[in-house]
N, C-alpha and C positions, 0 to 999 in steps of 0.2 A: 570478189574473194569470199565474202560472207555467204553469198548464195551457193558458191561451189562447196564450201565447207558444210553447209546445211545439207546439201544434196548427198555428200559422202556419208554423213551421219545417218541419213534416211536409208541409204543403200545398205550400210552396215547393220542397222537394226532390222531391216527387211530380211537380210540373209540369216539372221539368228533363227535357229531351229527350235529352241526351247525358251520358255519364259524364265525358268530358273533351274539351277543345278543345286541339288541337296548334297552337301558334303559332310560326311561323318564316318564312323567306323561301321558302315553298313555292309551287309552281305557276308559277315564273318561268323554266322551261326551263333549269334549272341542275342538272347531274348530281350535284353534291355535295349540294345541298339535297334532291334526289330520294332520295339514299341516306339522308340524315338523317331524312326523312319516313318512309321504309320502316322504319328502325331504331326511331324513336320509336313508330310505330304498333304494331309487333311487340312491343317491350319493354313498352309499356303493357298490352297484352293478356296477355303471358306472365307479367309480374312483379307487376302491380297488379290483374289480373283485370277490367279494363274491357272492356265489350262494344261500346258504341257511342261512336264518336269523331267529333268535328267537326274540320274542317281549314280554316284560313283560307288561301284560295288564289284566284287570279284565274280558275281554270278547274275544271271538274268533274273529280274524280279517282275512279278505280275501283280498288280493291284488296281482296283477300279478307280482309285483316286488320282493316279498319275500314269503317264507313259514313261517307259525307260529305254535307255540304249542298252541292248544286250551286251554283257561283258565289257562294260566301260573300263573295268580293271580286270586283270587276270592274276590268279593266285601264284602261278609260276611264270615269272617274267621270261620272255624269249630273248631279251637283250637288256643290258643295264639301263635303268631309268625308264623302262616302258610304262610302269605304273604312273609315274609322274607325268610322262608325255600324254597318257590317256586322260588324266585329270585335267591337264591344261587344254586338251582338245575339247573336252566337255565344257569347260569354262568359255572357250571361244564361241561355242555354239549357243551360249545362254545370255539372257539379258542381265542376270545378276546371280549371286551366290547366296545360299542360306546355309550357314555353318551351324552344326549342332544337331540335336542337343546331345548332351553328355560329353562333348569334347572338353578336355582339360588342357588349357594353353600353358605349356611349361617348357617346350623344346624349341630352340631357335630354328632348326631345319623345318620342323612341321609348320611353325607360324609363318616362315618365309614362303612356303608353298601356298599357304592360304592367301597371303598378300598377292602373290603372283596371279592366283586364280581371279582375285578381285580385279586386278588390272587388265586381265584378258577379257573379262566380260564387257558387255556393251555400256552399262550404266554405272553410276556411283551409288547404287541402291542396296549393296550387299548387307546382309544381316547376320548376326551371331545370336542364337537363341538358346537359353537354358544351359549356358556353358559355365565352366569353372576356370579360375586363374591360379597358377602356381601349385606348389612351390616351384620356382624357376630353377632349371638345371644350372644356370650360370648367368653372368651379366648380359651376355649376348642374347639370351632368351628373353630377359626382361626388356631389353631395348627393342627387340623384335615385337614384343607384345604391345609396347607403347605405340609403335607404328601401326600395328593391326587395329588397335582400339580407336585410334584417331582416323583411320581410313574407312572403318565400318560406319554405315549410316546409323545403325542402331545395334546395341549390344545388351542382351538380357542375361544377367548372371544369376545363378541359382542359389547362391549362399552369401551370407553377410561378409565373410572374409574376402571373397572374390571382389565384392563391391568396394571394400576398404582398400584392397590392392589397386583396383582401377582408379579410384579417386586419388590415391597417392602418386601413381606413376603417370596418369593421363587425365588430369583434372578437367580438361575441356572436352573430353570425349563424351559421346552420348551413351552413357552406360546407366542402366537401371537395375535394381534388385527385382528379379522376377521369381522363377521357380523352375523345377524340372518340367520338361514338356509332357512327360507321360501321363499325369493325372487327367489331362483334358480328354483322353480317350474314353473316359467314363461318360462323356456327353455326346458321343457319336450317335447319330440317329439310328444306325443299324446295329447297335450293340446294347444289350441289357445284362447286367450282372445279377444272376439269380441267387437267392438264398437257398442253400442246400444243407443237409445234415453234415455236421463237421465230425471228422474223426482223424486221429493220427497226427504225427509230428513229421514234418519234412525237413531234411538237412540238405543244404546246398553249400558245397565247399569248393574252393578253387586254389590254384597256385597264387602266391603273392608275386611270383615271377616265373618265367619259363624254366622249369627245373624238373627233377624226377623224384620218385618216391624214396630215393636213398639219401636225399638231402636231410641234414640233421633236424632242421626246423620242421620239415614236412613229416619226418618220422615221429616227432613229438606230437604234431597235430593229429596224425593218424591214430597214435596210441590213445590220446585223450578222447577222441571221438568214439573209438571202438569201446572204450570203457563206458562212456555215456550211453551208447546204444545198448550195450549188454545190460546195464543197470535198468534202463527203461523197459527192456524186454522182460526182465525178471520181476520188476517191481510194479509195473503198470499193465493195463490191458490195451494200451494205445499202440497201434501198428506204427512202424517206422518206415519212412520212405527216403530214398536218396534221389534228389531232383537235379537234373542237369539244366542249368540256365544257359550254359555255353556248350555248344556241340562241335566246336572247331576240332578238326582231327589232331592238331598238335597241342593247342592251348585249352582244349575243352575240359569240362569238369569230370567227364566219365573216367579219365585216368585215375584221379584221386578216389572217386567213388568205387571203382573196381578194386583198388588197393585196400580200401576199407572193408568191402564185402568179403574179400579173401581172408581177412583176419577174424571174421565172425562165423559162428556156427550156422549151418544151413537153416534157413527159415526165419532167422532173426530179423532180416530186412524184408519187409512185406513186398516191396517192389523197387527196382531201380528205374526211375522214370526218365526216359531219354529226352533230349532237346526237342521242343516243339516249335516249328517255324511260325506258328500263328500266335502272336502275343496275347490276343484276346482270349484264345482258348486256354492259354497258360494262366491268365488272370482268373478265369472261372475255376480252374483246377486249384489255384492257391486259396480260393474261397471255400474249399472243401476241407481244409486242414484246421486243427485246433491251434496249432502254432507252427512257425517256421524259424529255423536257425539258418541264417544266410550270411555268407561271406561276400557274395556278389552284391554290389551296391543296388542294382536294380532288382535283385531278389528281394531286398528289403523294401524298396519303393513299391514294387508291384504287390507285395504282401500288404503294405499299408493301404494301397488302393482297394484291396479285396477285403479290408476290415479284418485282416488276420493278424493276431499278435505276432511280433517278430523279434528275435534276438539277433542283433547285428554283430558279427565277428569282424571288427574293423581292421582292414589291412592298409588303408590309405587315408590321407587327410580328407579326401572327398567323402568317405564313409562317415567320418566323425562330423563333418559339416552337415551332412544330411540329417543325422541324428539330432544335431543341435537345432537345425532349422524347423524340425517338427516338434521339438520339445520332448524327445524320447527320454524315459527314465534312465538314469545312469546304470541301474541294475540290469538293463537290457542291452548294454553295450560292453562288449568284451574285446580284448586285443586278440587278433587272429594268431599271433605268435606266442602269446604268453598265457592264454586261458588254461585253467585246469578243469578236469572232469567235474570236480566238486562245485566249482563256480558255475559251470554251465548247467549242471543238474539242478542246482538251487534256483538259478534264473528261470529255468523251464518250469519247475514246480510252482514258483510264485506267479509266473505268467499264466499258466493253465488254470490255476485256481483263482485268478482275478485279484491277486494281492498287490499287483503293480499298477500304478495309474496309467491310463491311456495317454498317448501323446497330447500335448496341450494344443497343438494345431489340429483343427477339425479337418476332415476330408473335404468338406464343402469349401473351406477357406483355401485348402491346397489346390483344388480345381480352379478356383478363381485366380489364384496367384499364377497358375500355369498358363491361363489365358492372357495374363498380363504381358507375356512375350509378344503377343500380337496386338493387344489393345494399346500398349504404350508407344507403338510406332506412330509417328506423326500421320494421322489419318488423311489430312488434306494433301500432304506430300505424296503419300502412296496412291491416293485416288487420282491425283493429277498425273502421276507417272503412268499408271495403267490406262488412263483415258487417252493420253497422247500416244501411247504405244499402240493401242487398238485402232487408231485412225491412220496409222502409217501403211 
């Protein structure tokens, strides 16, 4: 009986097409998630020795670090549940799942899908890297998260609050404080960030929810930003750029940026920079600005990586946690819903003139903490797994 069971396991593993499936908000034309996908694919190859990787994404991706299944997901479902079906199909074809980075575990339905994917994969080696926890939508979401944390082989959370939540609800789970995955991109052998002359201020704004320009909170946001840009144009020689971090046709930043441009005289905005699918190219562009005002979390993270001073317009607890984790000055943190033009202008003036202290966390330490997502995995265990897999 034991021999028959072992033979079945060997057949199942042999039939697996991929070493791992990367599961995140990939393929949605979001530069932050593009950076996380590049980080996760590179890290899996470099630290875990995986060779073939599947990616759950609504579009075919091409990257030298991993192979993909074209159209693992589709943006327009042909039948109800098709996207979930395709996620599960990808999981069945994989040895294990890597969740993250950037995922925030707070919804019961989303967490249950992740648990199902782990169960469908061949091994018990699934990982969650650089993720955040909460705030949970309800008790069901918290209970689902407990199960997820206990079933994951390793969980790296990117902020202190997430670690505290994990320790409170799943004290025996293998959860460690790590960091966002993106900073490790600075160590890629094929990438070097060049020092270039800096000029101008870039603004990245987004919806706090899927809405339109007629929403009262968005009207206020537009009015305040228009006032700031007008003042900058009149009182300084710095060009102003509007920068799309998200290029999604529905949820993308261009809707808000176009609404702002329409409210400004011609020529006040130097350029509206559209979404770039290459996060490394975006990183180099961010290194060319004197300052960035970002509402997108990864607009702030990538600016930090580019050594560019950033003012974070926080719309979610994950933004506040990021600012806290790097020791960002309170003067550079504003509420996306309640900031005034005077507050933002003052913060920009102080930032550009070097009157605000730099974050207490150095970029070198951030990179090392990012690598902890991989280093803190039990090395003997992962080596043993891949050694046995490669002999089958």
